[in-house]
C-alpha positions, 0 to 999 in steps of 0.5 A: 669813397672819399672822407667827405662821402664817408662822413655822410654815410657813417652819420645817416643811420643815427639821424634816421633812427632819431628822425624816423623811429624816435620811440623805438627801443633800439633807437633809445639804446643806440642813440643813448651812447655818446659814442655814435659821434666817434665814426665822423670824429675818427674820419676827422682825425685820419684826415687831420693827421697828415696836415696837422702841422699846417692846420693847427697853427692856422686854427690857433691864430685864425686869419680869415684869408688863410682859413678860406684858403685852407677850407678851399682845398679837398682836404680842408673841405673834408675836415670841415665837413667831418667836423660839421657832421660830428658836432651836428650829430652830437647836438642832434643826439642831445636834442633827441635825448632831452626831448624824449626825457621831457616827453615832447611829441616826436611830431615837432622834434623830428622836423627840428632834428631834420633842421639840425641835420641840414643847418645845425645851429638853426635846428639847435636854436629852434629846439631851444626856443620851443623848449623855452616856450613849452619847457615850463610844463616839464620843470621837474626834468633836469635842464641838462 
């Protein structure tokens, strides 16, 4: 199994819990921990270590052509993908927890989480926009 495939495998159970069983006590317990992002972050680290001497200078002083060249390799693709799934999961976790604290309906939050899984920034933007529109009803809730 490649690091790319493994990255998908390790995050999908968490997404399934948040999207398909958002009110289950098991989901609350599991997703409540920020450590759910550790598996893809560890995959990222394992892939990064052998190429860190090449990657770190490239990201410290990014040049589009160099970044494109690096991302066009199997290692670069695996790094990028592990990065995407780790951060998308972290954002999805925040959306899930924030929406549960605000008592938002899973009927509209689950599709937003699906958007976050597939196209992370679009899902986050959607959640923030809807949260802004309906957020006034829950003003007493901590905005974090």
